Backbone as ProteinMPNN parsed JSONL, in Angstrom:
{"seq_chain_A": "XXXXXXXXXXXXXXXXXXXXXXXXXXXXXXXXXXXXXXXXXXXXXXXXXXXXXXXXXXXXXXXXXXXXXXXXXXXXXXXXXXXXXXXXXXXXXXXXXXXXXXXXXXXXXXXXXXXXXXXXXXXXXXXX", "coords_chain_A": {"N_chain_A": [[-44.438, 149.681, 62.714], [-41.992, 149.302, 63.419], [-41.937, 147.958, 65.131], [-43.007, 145.321, 63.571], [-41.091, 145.182, 62.289], [-39.116, 143.701, 63.788], [-40.294, 141.869, 64.867], [-40.752, 140.117, 62.391], [-37.57, 139.754, 62.221], [-37.155, 138.389, 64.363], [-38.55, 135.739, 63.778], [-37.252, 134.777, 61.628], [-34.728, 135.097, 62.601], [-35.231, 132.598, 64.049], [-35.926, 131.039, 62.987], [-34.271, 129.969, 61.254], [-32.644, 128.688, 62.744], [-33.751, 126.852, 63.277], [-34.309, 125.883, 60.495], [-32.258, 124.689, 58.992], [-30.382, 121.357, 59.648], [-27.814, 120.501, 60.674], [-26.353, 118.0, 59.461], [-24.089, 115.317, 60.494], [-22.143, 113.243, 58.449], [-22.328, 109.872, 58.357], [-20.084, 108.075, 60.199], [-17.771, 105.16, 58.546], [-16.443, 102.455, 59.389], [-13.556, 100.949, 58.583], [-11.488, 96.816, 59.182], [-9.082, 95.008, 59.118], [-8.847, 91.788, 58.567], [-6.682, 89.182, 59.276], [-6.684, 85.7, 58.24], [-5.21, 83.441, 58.83], [-3.773, 79.874, 58.087], [-2.853, 76.663, 58.567], [-1.637, 73.901, 57.065], [-1.854, 70.409, 58.268], [-0.249, 67.806, 56.731], [0.763, 64.758, 57.529], [3.006, 62.17, 56.06], [4.583, 59.606, 55.407], [7.85, 58.661, 55.06], [9.44, 57.26, 52.269], [10.031, 54.036, 52.114], [13.313, 52.998, 52.865], [15.58, 50.651, 50.846], [17.327, 47.593, 51.832], [20.239, 47.815, 53.161], [23.906, 46.338, 51.842], [26.177, 46.59, 53.25], [27.763, 46.915, 55.841], [28.672, 49.504, 58.072], [29.205, 50.242, 60.247], [29.859, 49.646, 64.056], [27.532, 47.678, 65.869], [23.79, 46.918, 65.696], [22.485, 44.754, 63.446], [18.65, 45.07, 61.6], [17.806, 41.96, 59.975], [16.476, 42.021, 56.987], [15.273, 44.621, 56.552], [17.248, 46.289, 58.409], [19.855, 45.524, 56.46], [20.423, 43.155, 53.675], [19.46, 39.681, 53.72], [22.311, 37.116, 52.867], [25.4, 36.623, 52.183], [28.419, 37.793, 53.114], [31.534, 39.844, 54.037], [34.515, 40.53, 56.431], [37.245, 41.938, 56.565], [38.442, 41.775, 59.04], [39.743, 42.408, 62.548], [39.383, 45.918, 63.923], [41.156, 49.002, 63.707], [43.333, 49.041, 66.192], [41.667, 47.393, 67.771], [41.41, 44.398, 69.884], [40.269, 42.026, 68.681], [37.276, 41.188, 65.815], [34.027, 40.798, 66.531], [31.548, 39.143, 66.013], [27.962, 38.325, 66.206], [25.032, 36.436, 64.504], [21.773, 36.47, 65.243], [18.293, 35.763, 66.955], [16.81, 37.666, 67.894], [16.252, 40.856, 69.322], [18.609, 40.915, 71.055], [21.793, 41.137, 71.832], [22.665, 38.647, 73.243], [21.623, 36.594, 72.44], [22.067, 34.205, 70.443], [22.556, 33.182, 67.269], [24.763, 31.654, 66.225], [28.027, 32.778, 66.518], [30.746, 34.294, 65.988], [34.752, 35.063, 66.699], [37.717, 37.116, 65.624], [40.911, 37.701, 64.608], [41.65, 37.971, 62.215], [40.395, 38.304, 59.015], [36.493, 37.135, 57.951], [34.001, 35.686, 57.22], [30.829, 35.095, 56.882], [27.4, 33.506, 56.4], [23.787, 35.45, 56.491], [21.023, 34.34, 56.936], [17.219, 35.107, 55.705], [15.591, 34.068, 57.383], [16.672, 34.863, 59.897], [16.924, 37.248, 62.651], [18.494, 39.645, 63.784], [21.8, 41.209, 63.157], [25.034, 41.114, 64.82], [27.456, 42.948, 64.743], [31.063, 44.206, 66.265], [33.604, 45.734, 66.848], [34.526, 45.0, 64.241], [35.794, 45.061, 61.038], [34.201, 46.992, 58.003], [31.714, 45.011, 56.96], [31.025, 43.342, 53.977], [28.687, 42.916, 51.3], [28.962, 39.731, 49.482]], "CA_chain_A": [[-43.537, 148.994, 61.934], [-40.491, 148.951, 64.053], [-42.092, 146.315, 65.954], [-43.571, 143.976, 62.809], [-39.732, 144.631, 61.953], [-38.474, 143.477, 64.833], [-41.002, 140.666, 64.936], [-40.188, 139.882, 61.748], [-36.361, 139.694, 62.362], [-37.138, 137.458, 65.383], [-38.511, 134.393, 63.418], [-36.126, 134.368, 60.963], [-33.337, 134.276, 63.487], [-35.226, 131.169, 64.976], [-36.363, 129.411, 61.423], [-32.497, 130.074, 60.593], [-31.19, 128.008, 63.664], [-33.993, 125.184, 62.859], [-34.286, 125.242, 59.315], [-31.533, 123.782, 58.643], [-29.886, 120.559, 60.371], [-26.03, 120.265, 59.946], [-25.601, 116.917, 60.138], [-22.725, 114.732, 60.256], [-22.115, 111.763, 58.058], [-22.142, 108.428, 59.284], [-18.591, 107.292, 59.532], [-16.855, 104.152, 58.398], [-15.203, 101.701, 60.205], [-13.257, 98.92, 58.028], [-10.68, 96.497, 59.946], [-8.253, 94.014, 58.112], [-8.753, 90.728, 59.636], [-5.564, 88.924, 58.524], [-6.903, 84.532, 58.734], [-3.706, 82.674, 58.643], [-4.5, 78.813, 58.117], [-2.016, 75.718, 58.892], [-2.735, 72.571, 57.375], [-0.042, 69.739, 58.205], [-0.196, 66.718, 56.17], [1.625, 63.925, 57.441], [3.685, 61.804, 55.181], [5.291, 58.715, 55.498], [9.228, 58.779, 54.609], [9.496, 56.351, 51.604], [11.022, 53.121, 52.641], [14.567, 52.731, 52.145], [15.551, 49.692, 50.57], [18.164, 46.905, 53.411], [21.6, 47.409, 52.687], [24.244, 45.611, 51.215], [27.055, 47.139, 53.61], [27.562, 47.414, 57.378], [30.439, 49.959, 58.374], [29.837, 50.458, 61.76], [29.594, 48.632, 64.545], [26.025, 47.723, 65.581], [23.128, 45.921, 65.432], [21.254, 45.481, 61.723], [18.037, 43.606, 60.891], [17.705, 41.54, 58.439], [15.656, 42.536, 56.034], [15.25, 45.948, 57.286], [18.672, 47.141, 57.488], [20.487, 44.454, 56.033], [19.979, 42.14, 52.768], [20.326, 38.476, 53.939], [22.889, 36.628, 51.796], [26.693, 36.105, 52.708], [29.24, 38.846, 53.601], [32.661, 39.666, 53.952], [35.001, 41.447, 56.868], [38.426, 41.97, 56.598], [39.123, 41.017, 60.063], [39.399, 43.422, 63.305], [38.775, 47.47, 63.158], [42.702, 48.959, 64.043], [43.635, 49.393, 67.788], [41.444, 46.543, 68.877], [42.016, 42.748, 69.727], [39.529, 41.052, 67.519], [36.673, 41.16, 65.635], [33.233, 40.039, 67.297], [29.568, 39.467, 64.884], [26.918, 37.536, 66.098], [23.769, 36.322, 64.147], [20.746, 36.525, 66.349], [17.511, 35.495, 66.938], [16.201, 38.986, 68.46], [17.23, 42.199, 69.349], [19.011, 40.96, 71.949], [23.171, 40.319, 71.477], [23.135, 37.521, 73.823], [20.295, 35.676, 71.985], [22.957, 34.371, 69.386], [22.382, 31.613, 66.964], [25.839, 31.441, 65.496], [28.916, 33.947, 66.626], [32.248, 34.414, 65.738], [35.336, 36.095, 67.161], [39.53, 36.816, 65.197], [41.639, 38.913, 64.501], [41.543, 37.853, 60.446], [38.615, 38.361, 57.809], [35.881, 36.975, 58.607], [32.889, 35.821, 56.486], [29.574, 34.46, 57.988], [26.304, 33.907, 56.117], [23.184, 36.05, 57.664], [19.815, 34.078, 56.517], [16.478, 35.431, 56.727], [14.954, 33.972, 59.275], [17.572, 35.415, 61.327], [15.944, 38.712, 62.805], [19.214, 40.699, 63.647], [23.34, 40.754, 62.889], [25.623, 42.07, 65.606], [29.14, 43.541, 64.929], [32.013, 45.036, 67.071], [34.963, 46.052, 66.815], [35.135, 44.561, 63.218], [35.769, 46.596, 59.357], [33.214, 47.309, 57.613], [31.246, 43.902, 56.344], [30.278, 43.802, 52.685], [27.574, 41.361, 50.726], [29.885, 39.593, 48.323]], "C_chain_A": [[-42.322, 148.515, 62.027], [-41.247, 147.697, 64.769], [-41.896, 145.059, 64.9], [-42.025, 143.801, 62.31], [-39.317, 143.519, 62.452], [-39.168, 142.14, 64.96], [-40.582, 139.822, 63.711], [-38.524, 138.988, 61.706], [-36.42, 138.457, 63.468], [-37.414, 136.318, 64.911], [-37.964, 134.371, 62.303], [-34.72, 133.64, 61.306], [-33.9, 132.54, 63.881], [-36.014, 130.217, 63.669], [-34.916, 129.383, 61.01], [-31.854, 129.009, 61.1], [-32.738, 126.655, 63.029], [-34.522, 124.812, 61.441], [-33.406, 123.961, 58.906], [-30.84, 122.785, 59.225], [-28.411, 120.398, 59.566], [-25.933, 118.558, 60.718], [-24.684, 116.175, 59.779], [-22.927, 113.226, 59.177], [-21.785, 110.827, 58.424], [-20.586, 108.371, 58.58], [-18.587, 105.68, 59.312], [-16.322, 103.415, 58.988], [-14.667, 101.031, 59.541], [-11.817, 98.755, 58.582], [-10.26, 95.366, 59.042], [-8.186, 93.266, 59.415], [-8.136, 90.047, 58.366], [-6.396, 87.408, 59.308], [-5.43, 83.85, 58.007], [-4.502, 80.79, 58.775], [-3.335, 77.509, 57.371], [-2.338, 75.048, 58.324], [-1.234, 71.589, 57.415], [-0.824, 68.12, 57.786], [1.86, 65.789, 56.844], [1.777, 62.18, 56.714], [4.593, 60.798, 56.076], [6.772, 58.492, 54.537], [9.158, 57.453, 53.821], [10.885, 55.49, 52.378], [12.252, 52.494, 51.893], [15.074, 51.116, 51.924], [17.163, 48.665, 51.598], [19.212, 47.157, 52.306], [22.638, 46.495, 52.472], [25.833, 45.215, 52.392], [26.826, 47.695, 55.037], [28.765, 47.936, 57.852], [30.692, 49.733, 59.43], [29.504, 49.376, 62.841], [28.408, 48.854, 65.059], [25.173, 46.351, 65.855], [22.117, 46.016, 64.036], [20.087, 44.523, 61.666], [17.835, 43.356, 59.943], [16.461, 41.566, 58.12], [14.946, 43.767, 56.102], [16.56, 47.259, 56.933], [19.686, 46.975, 56.687], [19.765, 43.287, 55.005], [20.4, 40.89, 53.798], [21.251, 37.873, 53.031], [24.648, 36.693, 53.195], [27.392, 37.347, 52.383], [30.515, 38.63, 54.584], [33.135, 40.776, 55.134], [36.436, 41.1, 56.613], [39.362, 41.9, 57.862], [38.77, 42.453, 61.415], [39.537, 44.796, 62.932], [40.347, 47.936, 63.911], [42.261, 49.201, 65.217], [42.583, 48.398, 68.408], [41.734, 45.293, 68.735], [41.101, 41.765, 68.836], [37.888, 41.375, 67.083], [35.83, 40.228, 65.852], [31.95, 40.285, 66.071], [28.939, 37.974, 65.324], [25.404, 37.558, 65.079], [22.911, 36.116, 64.937], [19.196, 36.683, 66.138], [16.115, 36.163, 66.959], [16.675, 39.812, 68.415], [17.906, 42.207, 70.261], [20.328, 40.056, 71.988], [23.235, 39.109, 72.078], [21.949, 36.538, 73.342], [20.978, 35.045, 70.159], [22.782, 32.893, 68.786], [23.572, 30.919, 66.812], [26.405, 33.203, 65.511], [30.663, 33.531, 66.13], [33.833, 35.469, 66.138], [36.928, 36.282, 66.381], [39.21, 37.81, 64.742], [41.391, 39.053, 62.655], [40.521, 37.85, 59.741], [38.22, 36.943, 58.273], [34.905, 36.777, 57.71], [31.401, 34.731, 57.065], [28.324, 35.013, 56.413], [24.989, 34.48, 56.985], [22.369, 35.169, 56.586], [18.664, 34.888, 57.177], [15.803, 35.478, 57.252], [15.678, 34.306, 60.516], [17.11, 36.907, 61.62], [17.314, 39.819, 62.999], [21.069, 39.843, 63.399], [24.138, 41.505, 63.805], [26.77, 42.063, 65.07], [29.728, 44.442, 65.543], [33.015, 44.506, 67.17], [35.573, 45.297, 65.154], [35.292, 46.483, 62.1], [34.591, 46.297, 58.649], [33.024, 45.71, 56.794], [30.661, 44.283, 54.703], [29.383, 42.342, 52.003], [28.467, 41.025, 49.78], [28.589, 38.635, 47.08]], "O_chain_A": [[-41.679, 147.747, 61.311], [-40.827, 146.54, 64.756], [-41.107, 144.125, 65.042], [-41.597, 142.697, 61.974], [-39.141, 142.483, 61.813], [-38.398, 141.211, 65.199], [-40.028, 138.758, 63.988], [-38.372, 137.852, 61.258], [-35.605, 137.549, 63.302], [-36.685, 135.451, 65.393], [-38.53, 133.434, 61.741], [-34.035, 132.685, 60.937], [-33.173, 131.55, 63.965], [-36.468, 129.075, 63.605], [-34.602, 128.456, 60.262], [-30.933, 128.392, 60.564], [-32.422, 125.659, 62.378], [-35.053, 123.731, 61.183], [-33.68, 122.794, 58.63], [-30.045, 123.529, 59.8], [-28.078, 120.245, 58.391], [-25.635, 118.122, 61.83], [-24.331, 116.301, 58.607], [-23.812, 112.378, 59.3], [-20.684, 110.834, 58.975], [-20.089, 108.488, 57.46], [-19.411, 105.0, 59.924], [-15.219, 103.887, 59.262], [-15.219, 99.937, 59.65], [-11.001, 99.675, 58.643], [-11.07, 94.842, 58.277], [-7.833, 93.55, 60.559], [-8.484, 90.072, 57.186], [-6.758, 87.485, 60.482], [-4.922, 83.901, 56.887], [-5.526, 80.542, 59.412], [-3.043, 77.385, 56.182], [-3.552, 74.919, 58.479], [-0.117, 71.786, 56.937], [-1.697, 67.519, 58.412], [3.072, 65.98, 56.737], [0.954, 61.269, 56.812], [5.162, 61.074, 57.132], [6.674, 58.169, 53.353], [8.851, 56.463, 54.484], [11.963, 55.824, 52.871], [12.315, 51.821, 50.864], [14.933, 50.365, 52.889], [18.043, 49.436, 51.982], [19.186, 46.89, 51.105], [22.31, 45.458, 53.048], [26.425, 44.137, 52.446], [26.042, 48.578, 55.384], [29.762, 47.246, 58.066], [31.732, 49.258, 59.886], [28.934, 48.332, 62.526], [27.941, 49.985, 64.926], [25.567, 45.213, 66.111], [21.335, 46.896, 63.676], [20.311, 43.313, 61.674], [17.657, 44.117, 58.991], [15.502, 41.213, 58.807], [13.84, 43.774, 55.562], [16.808, 48.197, 56.175], [20.37, 47.884, 56.214], [18.787, 42.627, 55.359], [21.379, 40.959, 54.541], [20.855, 38.241, 51.925], [24.794, 36.766, 54.415], [27.005, 37.982, 51.403], [30.669, 37.797, 55.478], [32.514, 41.839, 55.138], [36.737, 39.917, 56.456], [40.592, 41.94, 57.859], [37.852, 43.265, 61.304], [39.791, 45.042, 61.753], [40.728, 47.125, 64.755], [41.098, 49.521, 65.464], [42.521, 48.479, 69.635], [42.252, 44.885, 67.695], [41.56, 40.708, 68.403], [37.19, 41.819, 67.995], [36.129, 39.051, 65.649], [31.601, 41.308, 65.481], [29.288, 36.859, 64.935], [24.768, 38.604, 64.95], [23.328, 35.246, 65.702], [18.756, 37.517, 65.345], [15.008, 35.834, 66.533], [17.599, 39.958, 67.615], [18.137, 43.331, 70.705], [20.329, 38.831, 72.105], [23.928, 38.302, 71.458], [21.481, 35.73, 74.145], [20.515, 35.351, 69.06], [22.82, 31.819, 69.388], [23.636, 29.737, 67.152], [25.925, 34.239, 65.052], [31.351, 32.513, 66.063], [33.827, 36.64, 65.758], [37.539, 35.244, 66.635], [38.23, 38.516, 64.502], [41.036, 40.059, 62.041], [39.611, 37.121, 60.135], [38.894, 36.012, 58.713], [34.711, 37.838, 57.117], [31.466, 33.639, 57.63], [28.267, 36.041, 55.738], [24.956, 34.098, 58.155], [22.816, 35.142, 55.439], [18.639, 35.303, 58.336], [15.221, 36.453, 57.728], [15.414, 34.115, 61.703], [16.965, 37.672, 60.667], [17.209, 40.868, 62.363], [21.448, 38.672, 63.433], [23.997, 42.719, 63.661], [27.209, 40.929, 64.874], [29.204, 45.555, 65.56], [33.39, 43.365, 67.44], [36.767, 45.098, 64.927], [35.137, 47.702, 62.166], [34.053, 45.204, 58.821], [33.949, 45.238, 56.133], [30.024, 45.285, 54.377], [29.512, 41.141, 52.242], [28.889, 41.967, 49.11], [28.947, 38.308, 45.949]]}, "name": "protein", "num_of_chains": 1, "seq": "XXXXXXXXXXXXXXXXXXXXXXXXXXXXXXXXXXXXXXXXXXXXXXXXXXXXXXXXXXXXXXXXXXXXXXXXXXXXXXXXXXXXXXXXXXXXXXXXXXXXXXXXXXXXXXXXXXXXXXXXXXXXXXXX"}
């Protein structure tokens, strides 16, 4: 009987090792993905109306930078010899339709057909 008991104990030990499988639960991997989307919209800035005053030296495009019309200046800027102006056929300051230079007040009519107006060493020009 001892032999049967030993054989029975061996079978129980073997079956105990085989009977239950310890399964590890499947692991779940979670990752977070951030998606960044950039939307680029090109917008044309609103057009600004041509001005009726020219406060600094430079070239002003007629119909774009300034309105056509008659403008007056108080004359030469402080610490300068003379005020120079030119109505232009192109954006070249030497392509003058008419020009003038004086220390005193000046008046000029800029026409719609002029391409540009150039001013140098003058006080502000204001449309009258």
